[in-house]
C-alpha positions as CSV (number, residue, x, y, z in Angstrom):
1,M,156.7,-3.6,43.5
2,K,155.3,-0.2,42.5
3,G,152.2,0.5,44.5
4,K,152.6,-2.4,47.0
5,L,152.9,-0.1,50.0
6,R,150.0,2.0,48.9
7,K,147.8,-1.1,48.2
8,E,148.6,-2.5,51.7
9,F,147.8,0.8,53.3
10,I,144.5,1.1,51.4
11,E,143.5,-2.5,52.3
12,Q,144.2,-1.9,56.0
13,M,142.3,1.4,56.0
14,R,139.4,-0.2,54.2
15,A,139.2,-3.0,56.8
16,I,139.3,-0.5,59.7
17,L,136.7,1.8,58.1
18,D,134.4,-1.0,57.2
19,G,134.2,-2.0,60.8
20,D,133.8,0.2,63.9
21,I,136.1,3.1,63.5
22,V,138.6,3.2,66.3
23,V,140.7,6.4,66.2
24,E,143.6,4.7,67.8
25,E,143.7,2.0,65.1
26,V,143.7,4.6,62.4
27,E,146.5,6.5,64.1
28,D,148.5,3.4,64.6
29,L,148.1,2.5,60.9
30,I,149.2,6.0,59.8
31,H,152.2,5.8,62.1
32,D,153.1,2.4,60.6
33,F,152.8,3.7,57.1
34,C,155.0,6.7,57.9
35,D,157.5,4.4,59.6
36,E,157.7,2.3,56.4
37,I,158.2,5.4,54.2
38,E,160.8,6.8,56.6
39,N,162.7,3.5,56.5
40,R,162.7,3.4,52.8
41,L,163.9,7.0,52.5
42,L,166.7,6.4,55.0
43,D,167.8,3.3,53.1
44,I,168.1,5.5,50.0
45,C,170.1,8.0,52.1
46,A,172.5,5.2,53.3
47,E,173.1,4.1,49.7
48,L,173.7,7.7,48.6
49,K,176.2,8.3,51.5
50,R,178.4,5.6,50.0
51,I,178.9,7.8,47.0
52,K,180.8,10.8,48.2
53,G,182.1,13.9,46.4
54,L,179.3,14.5,44.0
55,A,177.4,17.6,44.7
56,E,174.3,16.3,42.9
57,I,174.3,13.2,45.1
58,D,174.6,15.4,48.2
59,I,171.7,17.5,47.1
60,I,169.5,14.5,46.5
61,R,170.6,12.9,49.9
62,H,169.7,16.1,51.7
63,A,166.3,16.3,50.0
64,V,165.5,12.7,50.9
65,E,166.6,13.3,54.5
66,G,164.3,16.3,54.6
67,L,161.4,14.2,53.3
68,A,162.1,11.6,56.1
69,D,162.2,14.4,58.7
70,D,158.9,15.9,57.4
71,L,157.1,12.6,58.2
72,W,157.3,13.6,61.9
């Protein structure tokens, strides 16, 4: 599935930009894109939380949580 999210985002942006540009539509699309990224990162965090006690996993989990937070 590599690139699927990127491809969908590009196709949607192209459709918007080929027509009349409506700022709200672009903003909504960007929010949807960030929501999808955040959901995927949080899914990874949930999986990592099941593995406890490993310092490396905790570091990765915190990094992923930080990335999710940075989307907003």
